Every structure is written in structure tokens, then in C-alpha cells.
C-alpha angles and dihedrals in degrees: 000000000000094000091103136013090219090105118129096227093042090053089047089053092051091049091050089048090060087056090049093233093153140023106217138037114205114200131174095232138348091259088072088073089061137298092235104087096217093046093049093048092050091051091048092048092048090055091046092051088056091053094254121139122215119214124189116208095208099034130054117213115162121209096260134105090261092047092050090047090052090049092053090050091050091050088052089051089050091055091048090049092050094048093043091050090051090052091048091050092047091047090049092050092050090048089051089049092053087058093044091244124156114276113188124306120009129210124255110292099037139081137176115269128214092269091049090254120134111259135176122272094210097203093050093041089057089055091050091051090049092051093050092047094049093045090049087058090055094248109166114258091230091058092050090048093051092050094049091048091048089054092051094246114150134203119254088270092051095252133130118269121253133179089266093055096085108056096077092045094048093050097045109114091196086083087067088061096263115142108218128186120155104308094343116106121174119183109223090009093131136023116289118235103176132031122248089245093056093042094053091043088058091049089056091048091051091057091064099024106084107170096307114208127231120246111289139178121247121217111260095009137085121254122282102217096193097053108131091017105060117082134181112256091209102055106003095242121140117265114227134195123263132171135206140181122237125218089267091056094251118142119237124192126208144170114229134185110263093222092050089050098046107034104002091236095133129064097206110131122228118258129214112261098223092044097055095039092054092044092053092047092051090048090053091048096047103032104032106027097057121141090255095049093046090055090047092050091049091051093048093046093051090048093047093051092049093046106042117007100082095034100050113014098064097031095080093050092046091051089052090049091051091050090049093051091047092052091047091051091051092052091048089054090051091050090049088054089055098258099137117154136149087259095055091046093050092046092050092051091049091050092049091051091048090048091057092047092050092050089051092050091049091051090049092049091050091049091052089052094068102136112265114237108232094219091051090050092052090048090053091053090048089056090053090049094054101040124130110262089204091063111093094201090053092048091050091051092045094051094043092051103042113010125088103159144353121203108200120205129175098268105015144013135220121220128202 
């Protein structure tokens, strides 16, 4: 590209020119020196001052006053062409936007249709719906990221998910069906993925959800199983684990409101760790894991597996595998044509490694898709219902499986 002279090899050439390491620069056309007239003339003059001649394969400018005048005129034409082309492109993009047509890259969940309109990518749209739903339930970003990565699902750019991957997605109004390009906004201009109710619920969650951490162990203390899930009913702040020593030297463990602990702006009293953990576990056992709810969860799980697992779970991995195989085929063609460099070799090796990893992930996903037996599923839920609330491993499994959030008030708590 001659649009700018900020090109590594072009700058290397100009540096070598100052050392007079060559006598002639051969370029295709004068616009390779830069499409800004002043910039191109300065580059040409710098070469000339170092005794280096510039020859253009497609344009003939002799080293006379008339030839240099013609060259300056052509450089002026180059600048006009560059600016005019930019205006044409911008005008075309704005025209596309007025018709709600696809302009460049699209967010997760969408793709460009045959008529250049924005259409749903069903597999990706299902992931977007899942993300919004899980965030609306206050599930920690890090937990969502780990689960998506485990399932082999990639971001729109093909990268692994991290806890910072969700803010842009969750604030993107395009998912409400609003076409947005620069200052153009068209309600209903593209397919809707999430409802207004869910979208605004997530916006409220984001106000109080600032990169929540997963449950972690603290050096010297036992584990606080509700970290990242227990919130103050007074102010909505997370409740974190603290420990203290009594006069007898015994250790006592509590959860305390973060705002009360840091700036004393909340009057919520601390609660004993074991007391609240057991109370939450008993509430899950008695209120959630009833006979009626267990049957309902079994019915919904069977229906979900039949409806979505095969269609969506493998589709993302298979699309990545197809892209990998296409890239590999293109590099093999280049090698057959004699284009063999260190870069092509390294890229081919990377693609082969990725191919093996994708095949392994697909095999794992297929293995995980073994149809769940309804009776086995009900039996598993029965085990959760009858577990020992004094067993820390059981509590951890119970909370990880069923619990999203606990809001703790003075005389009651609400579980999600």
C-alpha cells in the first residue's frame, strides 16, 4: 500500500538510502512513494539528495524540468485519487448503513447473508443468549469463561474466553435488534437475539458486578464456599470471608459486607460462615430439590439435550476445523507453487497442531453427548438432596451445581 510511508520495509529502504547502499529505486508507480503529495515529494527529494534515482515501471518521467513537473502533477493526481476513493468508500458504507446492510465485521451471533443483510448465525446466537442469561443470574464471568473454553467455544476473533470478554457483548444494543453504524440507528434493522427485559436486567447486573472472583482459598484459613455468591441484602455489596481468634485461642470464621469492612458505610452485621453455608444448603435441599422440581428438571434437561446439543455444541468446533483445513490447503498450494519460507513452514506446523487439538475436542464433545438416562439423572439429583451438610466437599458440589447468588438480610435470605 502506498497510502502511508509508515511501512517497515519502506523505512528500511530510506534508512539504507542515507547510507548510499544502492543507486536506483524501482517502483511500480509514483503512488508507491505515498499518496499524500507532500509526503511523496519529500521522499523523492530525500532519495535524490542521496544521489539515488527513482524509476517507475508504469510511468516515464525523465530527469528534466518538464519531467519533474509531470511527476509533481501525477503525485497530485495520486492524492486526489486516494482522497476521492476514501470518500467513495465512506459514502458507500453510509449508503449500506441506510439500508441496514452489513458493513465490515459483525459481533458474535451474526453473519452476512446472501443479500448483504445481517442475519443470525444460529450457533453463535445461542451462545449469546446463554451468556446474557447466565450474566443476568449473577454468575461470575470467570466461571462462564471456563465453561465456554471447556466446551471448545471461541470468541468472534477465535480466541479463548476471559473474564474481560463479556463487557462489550453485554452492552451491545445490536442484540436488541438495533442496527448501529456511526450515528445511524435503526430499530428492528437486524435480527433480535435477546429481549429488552433480559438486556436491561444485564445492564443492572453490570452496575454491581465488577469482575467477581470465583471461590478461592486463603492462605492459613479454610475455604469460604460462598465467596463470589453471597451478597449483602442491605447494600448489594459482596460478602467476603474473614477470621478472628477468640480469647480462648479458637478460630472463628465469618462473612462480612465488603462496604462495611472497607469504609463502614453499611450496617450489615457479619454472619458465621458455617451457619450461613449450612442454612443455604438446607434451603436448596428443601426448597429446590423437591420431588416436583426434580421431575421438572429431568424433563427440561431431556428436552434441552434433544433440542440443542447436537445442533449447537459441535457446530462451533466443526466450523473451526473447516477453517483450519481450508487454511492448510491454501498453504499446501503455495508450497506446491514453490513458495516455501520459514513463515509458511511455521504456519503449517501451527495449523497441524491446531488440527489435532480440534479433533480431540470434537471427540471429547461427542463423548460428553452420550444421551443421559432420565432415571440416572433423577438418581443424581436425589443424591444431592440427601447429602450431608456438614461435609465441605458436598457443600462445594451443591453450590457449584445449583447456586448462583445469595442475598443475605437480617432475618432471611434469598437464593437464586
